[in-house]
C-alpha positions in Angstrom: -0.2 0.2 -0.3 1.5 3.7 -1.0 0.6 6.1 1.6 -0.9 9.3 1.0 2.3 11.3 1.7 5.9 10.1 1.0 8.3 9.3 3.6 11.4 11.3 3.8 10.1 14.2 1.7 10.2 12.2 -1.8 7.9 12.9 -4.6 4.8 10.6 -4.1 4.6 9.7 -7.8 8.1 8.5 -7.5 7.3 6.6 -4.4 4.3 4.8 -5.9 6.4 3.9 -9.0 9.1 2.2 -6.8 6.3 0.5 -4.4 4.8 -0.8 -7.7 7.9 -2.4 -9.1 8.7 -3.9 -5.5 5.3 -5.5 -5.7 5.8 -6.9 -9.2 9.4 -8.3 -8.4 7.6 -9.6 -5.2 4.7 -11.4 -7.1 7.1 -12.5 -9.9 4.0 -12.0 -12.3 1.0 -10.1 -11.2 -2.2 -9.1 -12.9 -3.6 -5.4 -13.2 -6.6 -5.9 -10.9 -4.8 -7.4 -8.1 -1.6 -5.2 -8.2 -4.0 -2.1 -7.9 -5.8 -4.0 -5.2 -2.5 -5.0 -3.4 -1.5 -1.4 -3.5 -5.1 0.1 -2.6 -4.6 2.5 -5.8 -6.9 2.9 -8.5 -6.7 0.5 -11.5 -6.7 3.6 -13.9 -3.5 5.0 -12.1 -1.7 1.7 -12.0 -2.6 1.1 -15.6 -0.9 4.5 -16.2 2.3 3.8 -14.7 2.4 0.3 -16.1 1.8 1.8 -19.8 4.8 4.2 -19.0 7.1 1.3 -17.6 6.3 -0.7 -20.5 7.1 1.8 -22.9 10.5 2.1 -21.7 11.2 -1.7 -21.2 11.1 -1.9 -17.5 7.6 -3.7 -17.3 6.8 -6.6 -20.0 3.0 -8.2 -19.9 2.9 -12.2 -20.6 -0.3 -13.8 -20.4 -2.1 -11.2 -18.7 0.3 -10.9 -16.2 3.3 -8.2 -15.7 6.7 -8.7 -15.0 9.8 -6.7 -14.7 11.5 -6.2 -18.1 15.1 -6.9 -19.1 16.1 -3.0 -19.3 16.7 -3.5 -15.5 19.4 -6.1 -16.4 21.2 -3.4 -18.6 21.1 -1.1 -15.7 22.3 -3.9 -13.4 25.2 -4.7 -15.4 26.3 -1.3 -15.8 25.9 -0.7 -12.2 28.0 -3.8 -11.1 30.9 -3.1 -14.2 31.1 0.4 -12.4 32.4 -1.0 -9.4 35.9 -0.9 -9.2 36.4 -4.0 -6.7 34.3 -6.0 -9.3 37.0 -5.5 -12.2 39.7 -6.0 -9.8 38.5 -9.0 -7.8 36.8 -10.8 -10.8 40.0 -12.5 -12.2 40.6 -14.1 -9.0 37.1 -15.7 -8.0 37.6 -18.8 -10.0 41.3 -19.4 -8.8 40.1 -18.9 -5.0 37.0 -21.5 -5.4 39.2 -24.0 -7.4 42.0 -23.6 -5.0 39.9 -24.2 -1.8 37.1 -26.1 -3.0 34.4 -23.8 -1.6 32.1 -21.1 -2.5 33.8 -17.5 -2.8 32.1 -14.3 -2.8 32.9 -10.7 -3.9 30.5 -8.1 -1.7 30.1 -4.4 -1.7 28.0 -2.2 0.5 25.5 0.8 0.1 23.3 2.8 2.3 24.0 0.3 5.5 23.3 -2.9 3.6 25.6 -5.9 2.0 25.2 -6.8 -1.6 26.7 -10.3 -3.2 28.2 -8.7 -6.2 29.5 -12.0 -7.8 30.4 -15.4 -6.4 31.7 -19.0 -7.4 30.6 -22.2 -6.4 33.0 -25.4 -7.6 30.4 -27.6 -6.0 27.2 -26.6 -7.5 25.5 -27.2 -4.4 23.5 -23.6 -4.5 22.3 -21.5 -7.4 24.5 -18.5 -7.1 22.7 -16.4 -9.5 19.9 -16.3 -7.3 22.0 -14.7 -4.7 23.9 -12.4 -6.9 22.3 -8.9 -6.3 20.6 -9.9 -3.1 20.8 -7.6 0.0 21.8 -8.9 3.4 22.2 -7.4 6.8 25.9 -6.6 7.6 25.8 -8.0 11.1 25.2 -11.5 10.4 27.6 -12.1 7.7 31.3 -12.1 7.6 31.6 -9.9 4.7 29.3 -7.2 6.3 30.9 -7.7 9.7 34.7 -7.2 8.2 33.4 -3.8 6.1 31.5 -2.7 9.2 34.9 -3.0 11.2 36.7 -0.6 8.8 33.7 1.9 8.7 33.9 4.9 10.5 32.3 4.8 14.3 29.5 7.3 13.4 28.7 5.5 10.4 28.5 1.8 12.0 25.9 3.6 14.8 23.8 5.1 12.0 23.5 1.6 10.1 22.4 -0.1 13.3 20.1 2.6 14.4 18.5 2.2 11.0 18.7 -1.4 10.1 18.6 -3.0 13.5 20.5 -6.1 14.3 17.7 -8.4 13.6 17.6 -12.3 14.9 18.6 -14.9 11.7 19.6 -17.7 13.8 20.1 -18.3 17.6 24.0 -17.2 17.0 23.3 -14.1 15.6 24.7 -11.3 17.4 21.6 -8.8 18.3 23.3 -6.7 21.1 25.2 -3.5 20.0 27.7 -3.8 22.8 28.7 -7.2 22.1 29.0 -6.4 18.2 31.4 -3.3 18.5 33.5 -5.8 20.5 33.7 -8.0 17.9 34.2 -5.5 15.4 37.1 -4.1 17.3 38.5 -7.7 17.5 37.9 -8.2 13.5 40.0 -4.9 12.9 43.0 -6.2 14.7 42.8 -9.2 13.6 42.1 -8.5 9.9 39.5 -11.1 9.3 35.6 -11.5 10.3 33.9 -15.0 11.1 30.5 -15.9 10.3 29.6 -19.1 12.6 26.1 -20.1 11.7 25.2 -16.5 12.4 23.5 -16.0 9.1 22.3 -19.7 8.3 22.5 -22.4 10.4 25.2 -25.0 9.8 27.2 -22.7 7.6 30.5 -21.2 8.4 32.4 -18.4 6.4 35.4 -15.9 6.8 36.0 -12.9 5.0 38.4 -10.3 4.5 38.3 -6.6 3.7 39.0 -4.9 0.3 40.5 -1.6 0.9 41.6 1.3 -1.3 43.5 4.4 0.0 42.4 3.8 3.4 38.5 3.4 2.4 36.8 -0.1 2.8 35.4 -0.8 -0.6 34.0 -4.3 -0.1 34.5 -7.8 0.9 36.0 -11.0 -0.3 34.8 -14.3 1.5 34.8 -18.2 1.4 31.6 -20.0 2.6 30.7 -23.7 3.0 28.9 -26.3 5.4 30.2 -26.4 8.7 31.4 -30.0 8.2 34.0 -28.9 5.7 34.6 -25.6 6.7 35.5 -25.3 10.3 36.5 -22.5 12.3 40.1 -23.6 12.5 40.2 -23.8 8.7 38.5 -20.6 8.3 41.4 -18.9 10.5 44.2 -20.8 8.8 44.2 -21.8 5.0 41.3 -19.9 4.0 42.2 -16.8 5.8 45.5 -16.9 4.3 44.6 -17.2 0.8 42.0 -14.6 1.2 44.4 -12.2 2.6 46.9 -12.9 -0.5 44.4 -12.1 -2.8 42.9 -9.2 -1.4 46.8 -7.9 -1.5 46.3 -8.2 -5.1 43.0 -6.8 -5.4 44.3 -3.7 -3.4 47.2 -3.4 -5.7 45.1 -3.1 -8.8 42.8 -0.8 -7.2 45.7 1.6 -6.7 47.3 1.4 -10.1 
């Protein structure tokens, strides 16, 4: 539902358009009448928005249902390719995944959330493409925590205030004081662990990708607990990630 007044001083029509797109995405195909009812909007108004988006390729109609169009893919590709860490890290992802035998992720952050930019799974245990481009809370992810550890304290406070510390599993850190204590340790040791905090039975280790004293993203290796123990995370996997991060850091500079 779209409220009568937009939040944060935004333009109401833009807020409506964004809400419609999100509803279409979540529905994975929806008819006009259902979309209007879900949004508590007039059918004619929704139809006008859809007509405009269809003319620009952002929405398509198939079998009477509206879906997001491929025009978004063009913008998504442009946005990812514009990330300097993507260009710098892309060549090493295959190598890390092949050498470790585990899923390797490249992540970045924006507006207090973590996004998977790219990934490799040498075991084909998960569908990488489903996760690429998705958002995660930073406090329950090794990549997110290692990024938080290298952000200014004021920015970390703002992120926690805005996004909270929701519980994902029984091991998720949900206390601000506990999280800040761990972030201090992460800064000192150079890596972050995720020991079942985001998903049960999954472990991960991540290192920061830093360019000119600014954290641009994170590189992580993740896998099931029976293969990826804490000891392996803090030993072999960390060392491999640290070497890769050093190479990527040089690429970002030169």
